[in-house]
C-alpha positions, 0 to 999 in steps of 0.5 A: 635677718642678721645679714640684712643689716645691723641687728637691733634691740627691736629684732632681739625683742621680736624674736624672744617675744618681749618688748624692746625694755626688757630686752634692754634691761636683760642684756644690760644686766639691770640690778634694778629690774625683776626679770626670771631667769627663763626670759633672761637666759630666751633673750640672750639666746636670741641675741646670740643667734642673731648676732646682735652687737651693742652700739658702743657710741649709744652705750657710751652716751647711756654710761658715760664712758665707753667699754674701751680701756686704753693702755699705753705702753712705752717701755718693756714690750717684748719681755715675759712681763708684758706679753702675761701682763697684757693677756690677763689685762685683756681676758679680765676685761673681756670677762667683763663686757670691756675691750683692751686698746694698747697704745705703744711708744710715748704718748704726748699729752694732748695725743691722750686728750685726743683718745679720750675726746674720741672713744671716751675711755672707761680708763687710761692705765699706764703699763704695768703701774702697780708695779712700778709703785714699789717705791715702799715695798711691803712683804707681798712686794718682796715676795712676788712684786717688783722688789722680789723680782729685783732680788732674785738675780742677786740672790742667785748669783750670790748662792753660787759664790758670787761676792762682786757683783755689777749691775748692767743697765739700759742707756735710756731712761727707763722709769724702773732703773732707779727703783731696781737699783735701790731694790738690789742694793737693799738685797745686797746689803741684806745678804751682806755683800758688797755695794754693787756697782752699776755701769751702763752698756750703750748701742751700738756693738762699739760703743756698748763693748767699749763701756764694758772693757772700761768697767772691767778695767776699774772693776777688776774683782767683779765676777758676775753681772746682773742685766737690767733686763734680757737685751742689756744682757745681750748686749754684755754677753756680745761685748765679753765675747769681743773682748775674748772673755768666756762666760760663765768661767771669766765672768757670770751674767744674767738676764731678767724678764726672758726674752725668746732671744735668750734662748737662741744663743750660746751661751745661753741665756740664764734670766728671770721668768716673771708671770704677770697675768695676775698683775694685769688682772688686778689692774683691769679690776682696779679700772673697772671698780671691781674687787680685786680679791682672790688674785693670786700673783705667781712668784718669779723664777731663775731660768737656768741656762748657761750664762751663769 
């Protein structure tokens, strides 16, 4: 039967020996219907054996939206944070019979509206929005959230005797940069360190080297650099190499978010590893209007390698 065309509710009803309405109640988990566990299992078994797939358009009309959740990503796709976040988001949505659609790149308002009009998604999420919202961090955020992750770099360097620390930033307009610098400065202040000076490491290689050289001339006392992410850290390492400086002997460098490239260079990049699967699961449950209790965030950790 499954090979002759699309399997319908009528097919499942015939195979399980119940009415079409009963099949609909079971497969949609209708809480207002009293159906025995035995019948429910018989219907579900028939649906599995026949390969029944719900008709998305019909269900969208019935429920007022499709079971698609859209994730817009316009930054940070390569790091471990994004990989683990998307994994958690996708797994949690699948557990509740929803599908994740990822859109990468800047999304213009009219483009987003086209998505809304075409597929009627259950929700449209901005990548790691809960992570971005740490403008007024609480104790949990300083422990396992953005504030705490930002603090890890500075604490690590301070524990190794560095007091004059700089912050290397990207040349793009990242939504995280301003908030990140705030958390870094608060951490330095709490540790009794001098103010952390920011500087930009641009692309291409020659421009990055010139920027690092100019910063070194103006800040000779700096002995360590905390980079905005691994990409900026790698640009900084390349610039220091081109300037004839040795890492970590002349200056230490620590990255952020653990991309695979950091382990492949010499010296291997010390960096902050963030497991954001719990952030993704929390975002999924929030989008579906479900209770987020019981989701435990994993603390970030420093991967100690050779650069710091």
